[in-house]
C-alpha positions in Angstrom: 101.5 102.3 68.3 102.1 99.2 70.4 103.8 98.4 73.7 105.8 95.3 74.6 107.4 93.7 77.6 107.9 90.5 79.5 105.0 91.4 81.8 102.7 91.8 78.8 103.6 88.4 77.3 103.4 86.5 80.6 101.2 83.4 80.1 99.1 84.3 83.2 98.5 87.8 82.0 97.5 86.7 78.5 95.4 83.9 79.9 93.4 86.3 82.1 92.8 88.7 79.2 91.7 85.7 77.0 89.2 84.6 79.7 87.5 88.0 79.7 87.6 88.4 76.0 86.1 84.9 75.4 83.2 85.9 77.6 82.6 89.0 75.5 84.3 91.6 77.7 87.1 94.1 77.2 90.4 93.7 79.0 92.5 96.8 78.7 95.8 97.5 80.4 95.7 101.0 81.9 97.7 103.6 83.8 101.2 103.0 85.0 101.9 99.8 83.1 101.1 101.4 79.8 102.7 104.7 80.7 106.0 103.1 81.8 106.1 100.7 78.9 105.8 103.6 76.5 108.7 105.3 78.4 110.7 102.1 78.5 111.0 102.1 82.3 110.3 99.1 84.5 106.6 98.2 85.1 105.8 97.4 88.7 102.1 96.8 88.8 99.6 95.5 86.2 96.3 97.2 86.1 93.5 96.0 83.9 90.3 97.9 83.1 87.2 96.1 81.9 83.5 96.6 81.2 82.7 93.4 83.2 81.3 94.0 86.7 83.5 92.8 89.6 81.3 89.9 90.3 81.6 88.7 86.7 85.3 89.1 86.8 85.6 87.1 90.0 83.4 84.3 88.7 85.2 84.1 85.3 88.6 84.1 87.0 87.8 81.5 89.6 86.2 79.2 87.0 89.5 79.5 85.1 91.4 78.4 88.2 92.8 81.8 89.1 92.9 83.0 92.7 90.7 86.1 93.3 91.1 88.6 96.2 88.3 91.2 96.7 90.8 94.0 97.5 88.4 96.9 96.6 85.3 95.3 95.3 83.0 98.1 96.5 85.0 100.4 94.1 85.0 97.8 91.3 88.5 96.3 91.9 89.5 92.7 92.4 93.0 91.3 92.4 93.4 88.2 90.2 96.5 86.1 90.6 97.1 84.2 87.4 100.1 81.9 87.3 101.8 83.7 90.1 101.3 87.3 88.7 98.9 89.7 90.5 96.6 91.9 88.3 94.4 94.7 89.7 91.2 94.3 87.6 88.8 97.3 87.8 85.5 97.8 86.2 85.1 101.0 84.1 83.9 103.7 86.4 82.4 107.2 86.3 82.3 109.6 89.3 78.9 110.3 90.8 79.9 112.4 93.8 83.2 113.6 95.2 84.2 115.5 98.3 87.9 116.1 97.8 88.9 113.0 99.7 86.9 110.1 98.3 84.5 109.5 95.5 81.2 107.7 95.0 81.4 105.9 91.6 79.1 104.1 89.3 80.2 101.3 87.0 80.3 102.0 83.3 80.7 100.1 80.0 82.4 103.1 78.3 86.2 103.4 78.3 85.9 107.1 77.6 84.0 107.7 80.8 86.6 105.7 82.7 89.4 107.8 81.1 87.7 111.1 82.0 87.8 110.4 85.7 91.5 109.8 85.8 94.0 112.4 87.1 96.5 113.1 84.3 96.4 112.5 80.6 99.5 110.3 80.7 97.6 108.0 83.1 94.6 107.8 80.7 96.3 105.5 78.2 95.1 102.0 77.6 96.4 99.0 75.7 94.8 95.8 74.4 96.3 92.4 75.1 98.3 92.5 71.9 99.9 95.8 73.0 97.9 98.2 70.8 97.7 101.5 72.5 94.3 103.3 72.9 94.3 107.0 73.6 90.7 108.2 74.4 91.7 111.7 75.6 94.8 112.5 73.5 97.3 111.9 76.3 100.0 110.3 74.2 101.5 113.6 72.9 101.7 114.8 76.6 103.5 111.6 77.6 105.9 111.9 74.7 106.6 115.5 75.6 106.8 114.5 79.3 104.1 117.1 80.1 102.1 116.4 83.3 98.7 117.7 82.5 95.4 117.2 84.3 92.5 115.5 82.5 90.0 118.2 81.4 89.7 121.1 83.8 92.6 121.1 86.3 90.6 122.6 89.2 87.7 120.1 88.7 90.1 117.2 88.9 91.8 118.6 92.1 88.4 119.2 93.8 87.6 115.6 93.3 90.6 114.6 95.4 93.0 117.2 96.8 95.8 114.6 97.1 96.1 115.2 93.3 97.9 118.4 94.2 100.8 116.4 95.6 100.5 113.8 92.9 100.9 116.6 90.3 104.3 117.6 91.8 105.3 114.0 92.2 104.6 113.2 88.6 106.4 116.3 87.5 109.5 115.2 89.5 109.4 111.7 88.1 108.1 112.1 84.5 108.2 115.8 83.8 110.6 117.6 81.5 112.6 120.2 83.6 113.5 122.1 80.4 109.9 122.5 79.4 108.9 123.3 83.0 105.7 122.7 84.9 102.2 123.0 83.4 101.0 126.5 84.2 97.3 125.7 84.4 97.9 122.8 86.7 100.2 124.8 88.9 97.7 127.6 89.2 94.9 125.2 90.1 97.1 123.6 92.8 98.0 127.0 94.3 94.3 128.1 94.3 93.1 124.9 96.0 95.9 124.6 98.6 93.4 124.8 101.5 92.1 121.5 100.4 95.2 119.8 101.7 94.1 120.4 105.3 91.3 117.9 104.8 93.6 115.1 103.8 94.8 112.4 106.2 98.4 112.7 107.3 98.9 109.1 106.2 98.0 109.8 102.6 100.1 113.0 102.5 103.1 111.0 104.0 102.8 108.2 101.5 102.7 110.7 98.6 105.7 112.7 100.0 107.7 109.5 100.3 107.3 108.9 96.6 108.0 112.5 95.6 111.2 112.7 97.7 112.3 109.3 96.3 112.4 110.7 92.7 115.8 111.0 91.1 115.7 114.8 91.4 112.7 116.2 93.3 114.4 119.6 93.8 112.6 121.6 91.1 109.2 120.2 92.1 109.8 120.8 95.8 111.1 124.3 95.1 107.9 125.1 93.2 105.9 123.7 96.1 107.7 126.1 98.4 107.1 129.1 96.2 103.4 128.5 96.0 103.0 127.9 99.8 102.1 124.2 99.3 105.3 122.8 101.0 104.7 124.9 104.1 101.1 123.5 104.3 102.4 120.0 104.0 105.6 120.3 106.1 105.5 123.4 108.3 108.8 125.0 109.1 110.6 123.3 106.2 113.1 124.9 103.9 113.8 123.6 100.3 116.9 125.7 99.6 119.5 123.0 100.3 117.6 120.1 98.5 119.1 120.9 95.1 122.6 121.0 96.6 122.0 117.6 98.3 120.9 116.0 95.0 124.1 117.3 93.4 126.2 116.0 96.3 124.5 112.6 96.1 125.8 112.1 92.5 125.0 108.6 91.4 124.1 107.3 94.8 120.5 105.8 95.0 118.0 108.4 96.2 116.5 108.1 99.7 113.4 110.0 100.7 114.5 109.8 104.3 117.7 111.8 103.5 115.8 114.4 101.5 113.3 114.8 104.3 116.1 115.5 106.8 117.5 118.3 104.5 114.0 119.9 104.3 113.7 120.1 108.1 110.4 121.1 109.5 109.0 121.6 113.0 107.5 118.1 113.3 108.1 115.9 110.2 107.0 112.8 112.1 103.6 114.2 112.9 103.2 116.1 109.6 103.8 113.0 107.5 102.7 110.3 110.0 106.2 108.7 110.1 106.6 105.5 112.0 108.4 105.6 115.3 111.6 104.1 113.7 111.4 106.7 110.8 111.0 109.5 113.2 113.8 108.3 115.4 116.1 108.1 112.4 115.1 111.6 111.2 115.8 113.1 114.6 119.1 111.3 115.0 120.5 112.4 111.7 119.3 116.0 112.2 121.1 116.0 115.6 124.2 114.5 114.2 124.7 117.0 111.4 126.2 119.5 113.8 128.3 117.0 115.7 132.1 116.5 115.2 131.9 112.7 114.7 133.9 111.4 111.7 132.4 109.2 109.0 133.9 106.2 110.6 132.4 107.1 114.0 129.1 107.8 112.4 129.2 104.4 110.7 129.7 102.6 114.0 127.0 104.6 115.7 124.3 104.8 113.0 125.1 102.1 110.5 125.9 102.6 106.8 122.6 104.3 105.8 122.4 106.7 108.7 126.1 107.6 108.4 125.8 108.1 104.6 122.8 110.4 105.1 124.5 112.4 107.8 127.7 113.0 105.7 125.7 114.0 102.6 123.4 116.3 104.5 126.4 118.0 106.2 128.0 118.6 102.9 124.8 120.0 101.4 123.9 122.3 104.4 127.4 123.6 104.9 128.1 123.6 101.1 131.4 121.8 101.9 133.3 119.1 100.0 132.7 115.5 101.1 135.4 114.1 103.4 138.2 112.1 101.7 137.4 108.4 101.4 134.2 108.9 103.3 132.5 105.8 102.0 135.3 103.5 102.9 135.6 105.2 106.3 131.9 104.6 107.0 132.5 101.0 106.1 135.4 100.8 108.5 133.1 102.1 111.3 130.3 99.7 110.4 132.7 96.8 110.7 134.5 98.0 113.9 133.8 96.8 117.4 134.3 98.8 120.6 137.4 97.2 122.1 136.2 97.4 125.7 133.2 95.4 127.1 131.4 95.5 130.4 133.3 92.3 131.4 136.6 94.2 131.2 135.4 96.6 133.9 133.8 94.1 136.2 133.7 93.4 139.1 135.5 96.7 140.0 132.5 98.6 138.6 128.8 97.7 138.9 125.4 99.3 138.2 125.3 103.0 137.2 129.0 103.4 137.7 129.7 100.7 135.1 127.3 102.3 132.6 128.9 105.7 133.2 132.4 104.4 132.6 131.4 102.5 129.4 129.7 105.7 128.1 132.9 107.6 128.8 135.1 105.0 127.1 132.8 105.0 124.1 133.0 108.8 123.8 136.8 108.7 123.9 136.9 105.9 121.3 134.6 107.8 118.9 136.6 111.0 119.4 139.8 109.1 118.4 138.2 108.1 115.1 138.0 104.5 116.4 141.8 104.2 116.7 142.3 104.0 120.4 143.2 100.4 121.5 141.8 98.5 124.5 144.9 99.2 126.5 144.6 102.9 125.8 141.0 103.0 126.8 141.5 101.2 130.0 144.6 103.2 131.0 
């Protein structure tokens, strides 16, 4: 079996592989680029595994005129930019010691050892420069069946890095077959090792949850997380019941993890997932606005297109109500509207706090009118 794609045939990519091969080293594409190419979905990152040590990779690449960035050289990874394309080149590795958060690795010259330390069988697929697929662990049938399965013993893989619990659910949401269902052995191992999540940094958890909630339909995966107690450990106080309704309401709209996070709730999503100040503010604003009476147009003026869209969709999901008529065009009307009254219209009669209070009052009346009151009406 072979893979193909513009990224594979790019002159820079082929030139880098040729440089390593000419020096007697392997250059194998690995992980996401191979997996996605086999599934015929876009390839975002190009990862190359090799039996050459990172110092050798760097020297060969620089001699060939490529730019080299030592992005993770202590772990065997350098980024090689060849003809404008970035490649993460990593030396074959085997785990020496793990503590559930990070691993001590040793470099290897054996691709099977490198495959054995990966998380899922669908990520342990390799390909040569000509696209020929190599499957050291028999992961190809799992990929074809869209079965997310840990490499080797599930519990052993999880104890190496407890973030793999969340990756398991994320990969199930993105690549899994909802008809076939989730892998029972993997699910059992995740539930058994749920306490390991407590040792992970909130930043790593937040990054993984963003990706999970950004899947086309994360509802089955998140519902399973809730049933096993994993969701409560990651996002205390959350409730997954309305997520499937939200996904249905969204229809063909692009998924947004921020919107899905709002529908899950939680006592402190910002702290639990280490959201930025802006992300936390947006989350709180939409949650507060769900129970308001503002129309889609008023929401569009107040929160912009994305915030208004999220609010309208979350309202419909939580209250299991139909979407308002022409809600998208109404949001756009609000986004393009301007409050008819400015501070200059009230000065010099009003100054300071009195001016601010009056403007706030006028704004409230205008929003309540669905943005239809005119300047003369607001100043009357």
